[in-house]
C-alpha positions in Angstrom: 158.5 178.3 86.0 161.1 179.8 83.9 164.0 178.6 86.2 162.5 175.1 86.3 162.2 174.7 82.5 165.5 176.4 81.6 167.9 173.6 82.0 165.8 170.9 80.1 167.4 169.9 76.9 170.1 172.6 76.9 173.4 171.6 75.4 176.4 172.6 77.5 178.6 173.3 74.5 176.4 175.5 72.4 174.1 176.9 75.1 171.2 176.2 72.8 168.4 173.7 73.2 167.9 170.3 71.7 164.2 169.5 72.7 163.4 167.1 69.8 160.1 165.3 69.5 159.7 162.0 71.6 163.1 162.3 73.1 164.3 162.4 76.7 164.3 166.1 76.7 160.8 166.2 75.3 159.6 163.9 77.9 161.0 166.2 80.6 159.2 169.1 79.1 156.0 167.1 79.0 156.5 166.1 82.7 156.9 169.6 83.5 153.8 170.7 81.7 151.8 168.1 83.4 153.0 169.1 86.8 152.2 172.8 86.2 148.6 171.9 85.1 148.0 169.5 88.0 149.5 172.0 90.5 146.8 174.5 89.4 144.0 172.0 89.8 143.5 171.8 85.9 142.1 168.6 84.3 145.1 167.1 82.5 144.9 165.0 79.4 146.9 164.0 76.3 145.0 163.8 73.1 145.3 161.2 70.3 148.1 163.1 68.7 150.3 163.5 71.9 149.3 167.3 72.4 148.8 168.1 76.1 146.0 170.0 77.6 145.1 171.5 81.0 141.4 172.3 81.3 139.7 174.8 83.7 136.1 174.1 83.4 134.1 171.4 81.5 136.1 170.5 78.3 132.8 169.3 76.7 130.8 172.4 77.3 132.2 173.9 74.0 133.2 177.3 73.1 136.4 177.2 75.2 139.2 179.8 75.0 142.5 178.0 74.6 146.1 179.6 75.0 149.5 177.9 74.7 152.2 177.1 72.2 154.9 174.5 72.1 157.9 173.4 74.0 160.1 171.5 71.5 163.0 173.4 69.8 165.1 173.5 66.6 168.6 172.3 66.8 170.5 174.6 69.3 167.5 176.9 69.5 166.7 179.7 71.9 164.9 179.6 75.2 161.9 181.6 74.2 160.6 180.2 70.9 157.6 178.2 72.1 158.2 178.0 75.8 157.4 181.7 76.4 153.9 181.1 75.2 153.3 178.0 77.5 154.9 179.7 80.6 153.0 182.9 79.8 149.7 181.0 79.5 150.2 179.5 83.1 151.2 182.9 84.4 148.2 184.5 82.8 145.9 182.0 84.4 147.6 182.7 87.8 147.0 186.5 87.3 143.3 186.1 86.5 143.0 184.1 89.7 144.6 186.8 91.6 142.2 189.2 90.1 139.3 187.0 91.4 137.5 186.9 88.1 134.6 184.6 87.3 135.0 182.4 84.2 132.0 182.1 82.0 133.7 179.9 79.3 136.0 176.9 79.7 139.7 177.7 79.4 142.6 175.4 78.5 146.4 175.7 78.2 148.0 173.5 75.6 151.4 172.2 74.5 151.3 171.2 70.8 153.8 168.3 70.0 156.6 168.5 67.4 156.0 172.1 66.4 159.5 172.8 65.0 159.8 169.5 63.0 163.5 169.3 64.0 163.5 165.5 64.2 161.1 164.3 61.4 161.4 167.3 59.0 157.9 168.5 59.0 156.7 171.3 61.2 153.6 171.4 63.3 152.9 167.7 63.3 150.7 167.7 66.3 148.4 170.5 65.2 148.6 169.2 61.5 147.2 165.8 62.6 144.6 167.4 64.8 143.4 169.7 62.0 143.5 166.9 59.4 146.2 168.6 57.4 148.6 165.6 57.7 147.3 162.2 56.7 147.8 159.1 58.9 149.8 157.3 56.2 152.0 160.4 55.6 152.6 160.7 59.4 153.6 157.0 59.7 156.0 157.5 56.8 158.0 160.3 58.6 161.4 159.2 59.6 164.2 161.0 61.5 167.8 161.1 60.4 168.6 157.8 61.9 165.7 156.2 60.0 163.4 155.8 63.0 159.8 156.1 61.9 157.5 158.4 63.8 155.2 155.6 65.1 158.2 153.8 66.7 159.5 157.0 68.2 156.0 157.7 69.8 155.8 154.2 71.1 159.2 154.3 72.7 158.1 157.5 74.4 155.0 155.7 75.9 152.3 156.9 73.4 150.1 154.8 71.1 150.8 155.6 67.4 147.7 153.7 66.3 145.4 156.6 67.6 146.8 159.5 65.7 144.7 161.3 63.1 142.1 164.1 62.6 140.4 165.2 65.8 137.4 167.1 64.9 135.7 166.5 68.2 138.5 168.2 70.1 138.4 171.3 67.7 134.6 171.6 68.2 135.3 172.2 71.9 137.3 175.3 71.1 135.8 178.8 70.4 139.1 180.7 70.1 142.8 179.9 70.3 145.3 182.6 71.1 148.9 182.0 71.0 151.7 184.2 72.6 155.1 183.9 71.0 158.3 185.9 71.1 158.6 188.0 68.0 161.0 186.4 65.4 162.1 189.8 64.0 162.7 193.5 65.2 159.4 195.1 64.2 158.4 195.8 67.8 161.9 197.0 68.7 161.6 199.4 65.9 158.1 200.7 67.1 159.1 200.7 70.8 156.2 198.5 71.6 156.6 195.6 74.1 153.6 193.6 72.6 152.0 193.4 69.3 149.2 191.6 67.5 149.7 189.2 64.5 147.8 190.1 61.3 149.0 187.1 59.1 151.6 184.5 58.5 153.4 184.5 55.1 153.0 181.4 52.8 155.9 179.2 53.1 157.3 175.6 52.4 160.2 173.2 52.4 161.5 171.6 49.3 164.2 168.9 49.1 166.8 169.1 46.3 168.6 165.7 45.5 171.7 166.3 43.4 173.0 162.9 42.2 176.5 162.7 40.8 179.2 160.0 40.9 181.5 159.2 43.9 185.2 159.1 43.0 188.6 159.8 44.5 189.3 163.4 45.3 193.0 163.0 44.7 193.2 161.1 41.4 190.0 162.2 39.4 190.6 165.1 37.0 188.3 168.1 37.4 187.1 167.6 33.8 186.2 164.0 34.5 184.2 164.6 37.7 180.4 164.5 38.1 180.5 166.4 41.5 177.2 167.5 42.7 178.6 169.9 45.2 179.4 172.8 42.9 175.8 172.5 41.4 174.4 172.6 44.9 176.5 175.7 45.7 175.3 177.4 42.6 171.7 176.7 43.6 172.4 178.3 47.0 173.6 181.4 45.4 170.7 181.4 42.9 168.3 181.1 45.9 169.8 184.1 47.6 169.7 186.1 44.3 166.0 185.4 43.5 164.8 185.9 47.0 166.6 189.4 47.0 165.1 190.3 43.6 161.5 189.4 44.8 161.7 190.9 48.4 161.1 187.3 49.6 163.2 184.9 51.8 165.0 181.7 50.7 167.3 179.6 52.8 169.2 176.4 52.3 169.8 175.5 56.0 170.2 171.8 56.0 172.4 169.6 53.9 173.5 165.9 53.9 176.3 164.5 51.7 177.2 160.9 50.6 179.6 159.3 51.2 180.7 162.4 53.2 184.4 161.8 53.1 187.1 164.4 53.0 188.9 162.7 50.2 185.8 161.5 48.3 183.9 163.2 45.5 180.3 163.2 46.6 177.7 160.8 44.9 174.8 162.7 46.5 174.2 166.2 47.9 170.8 166.7 49.4 169.8 170.2 50.5 166.7 171.5 52.0 165.2 174.8 50.7 163.0 177.0 53.1 161.2 179.8 51.3 158.7 182.3 52.4 157.0 185.4 50.9 154.4 188.0 51.6 152.0 186.4 49.1 151.6 183.2 47.1 152.4 184.7 43.7 155.8 185.9 44.9 156.6 182.7 46.7 155.7 180.7 43.4 157.9 183.0 41.3 160.9 182.5 43.7 160.7 178.8 44.1 160.2 178.3 40.3 163.3 180.5 39.5 165.4 178.5 42.0 164.4 175.2 40.6 165.0 176.5 37.0 168.5 177.6 38.1 169.2 174.3 39.7 168.1 172.3 36.7 170.2 174.5 34.4 173.4 174.1 36.4 172.7 170.4 37.0 172.4 169.7 33.3 175.6 171.7 32.4 177.5 169.5 34.9 175.9 166.1 34.1 174.0 165.9 37.4 170.7 164.3 37.9 168.4 166.4 40.0 165.2 165.8 41.8 163.1 168.3 43.6 160.4 167.2 46.1 158.0 169.6 48.0 158.0 168.2 51.5 155.6 170.7 53.1 153.6 173.8 52.3 151.5 176.3 54.3 149.4 178.9 52.4 149.0 182.5 53.5 147.2 182.6 56.8 145.0 185.7 57.6 144.0 185.5 61.2 140.4 185.7 61.8 139.6 189.4 61.6 136.8 189.3 64.2 138.9 187.7 66.9 141.9 189.8 66.0 139.9 193.0 66.2 138.3 191.8 69.5 141.8 191.2 70.9 142.8 194.7 69.8 139.8 196.2 71.4 140.4 194.4 74.7 144.0 195.7 74.7 143.2 199.3 73.9 143.2 199.4 70.2 146.7 201.0 70.0 149.0 197.9 69.7 150.9 197.5 66.4 149.5 194.8 64.0 152.2 193.0 62.2 152.8 190.0 59.8 155.4 187.3 60.2 157.2 184.9 58.0 157.4 182.2 60.8 154.9 179.5 61.0 153.0 178.5 64.1 150.3 176.1 65.4 147.9 179.0 65.4 148.4 179.3 61.7 147.6 175.6 61.1 144.5 175.7 63.3 143.3 179.0 61.7 141.5 177.0 59.0 139.4 175.0 61.6 138.9 177.4 64.4 139.3 181.2 65.1 142.8 181.9 66.1 144.9 185.0 67.1 148.5 185.7 68.1 150.4 188.1 70.4 154.0 188.9 69.9 156.5 189.8 72.6 159.4 192.2 71.7 162.7 190.6 70.7 165.3 193.4 70.9 167.8 191.8 68.6 165.4 190.1 66.2 167.5 186.9 66.7 165.5 183.6 66.8 166.2 179.9 66.4 169.5 180.6 68.2 170.9 180.6 71.7 171.2 184.4 71.4 167.3 184.7 71.3 166.1 187.0 74.0 163.3 188.9 75.4 163.5 191.2 78.5 161.8 190.3 81.7 159.6 193.5 81.7 158.4 192.8 78.2 157.6 189.2 79.1 155.6 190.5 82.1 153.8 192.8 79.7 153.1 189.8 77.6 151.6 187.9 80.4 149.4 190.8 81.4 148.3 191.2 77.8 147.3 187.6 77.6 145.5 187.7 80.9 143.6 190.8 79.8 142.5 188.9 76.5 141.5 185.7 78.5 139.6 188.0 80.9 137.9 189.7 78.0 137.1 186.5 76.0 136.3 184.0 78.7 134.9 186.2 81.8 132.3 188.1 80.1 
């Protein structure tokens, strides 16, 4: 499975993946998922929000145990973030069939669409829509960098955008969702464990900072006469790093657009996106408020107009203790339990159904990069752990 999926959407230059929602690479990933499901005799379906499902047993029986993750990527992302969870889910199902177990609950493997938000700027679109955390009007208003709205992109890929929206009937089928994911950090490497259990997901969000100045000629306009938004943006980036370090939080300006974007032109607009995360809500609020205050202070001093818009936000997620404890019991009760600053579909769904997560060791801690890596032995350990969890939850 890994060899089949590996070439899809891989950029020859960077070595990273560009599997963006509703593109050709995304379609190839979806075709691969469907083939894997049908090869195993699973009942395949795509829900109203474009998420894919492969069912073993009656989907309408209720109390199903669902495993899976996502197949899309960030720009030039790594091979493991998302796909490891989907591949491991199919492999875990194969392992249980090899063991000859009898399933007493329905089981499904899923691929949630547009988890990374690389194309439309909002993470976990598929699961947010399903859980009712993203409104239909908001979803229809999403546009990619070329101005293509989400409905048109879905339609071009062969899906009906008029069906999207909350899906409580589907969620009512599910008794537990367990997502396996490569660790995005080095906690397991430091403890020497191949697999760990998630405790929580830090609160996190994305904020857009629009710095409006005045375009002019770079070679003829005196420094004193400029309303250049770029230095104000740069000061804000430095302020974000400083405030995050003081609070023990994280803050990153990882995306920027510039207008008119000419080498010899002073920008009229610099637009930057802030990603900030912290272990608790109060710390996150403190950091973001301080960054905004610094940005406004620098903007006022330079004669720059500033607008800040919060584009998305996910509160602190505490995974269901009962399910988390049951997963720990099944796996022997000695695995490390760790929090994470990365968002996941399991976090979005946690407000609607019981969810849990398993992490597979990442020896470098690098993620969202072509250097992302997990050793084969650790991946196998993850598959066996997921199979054990499935057996414990769905075969008793």
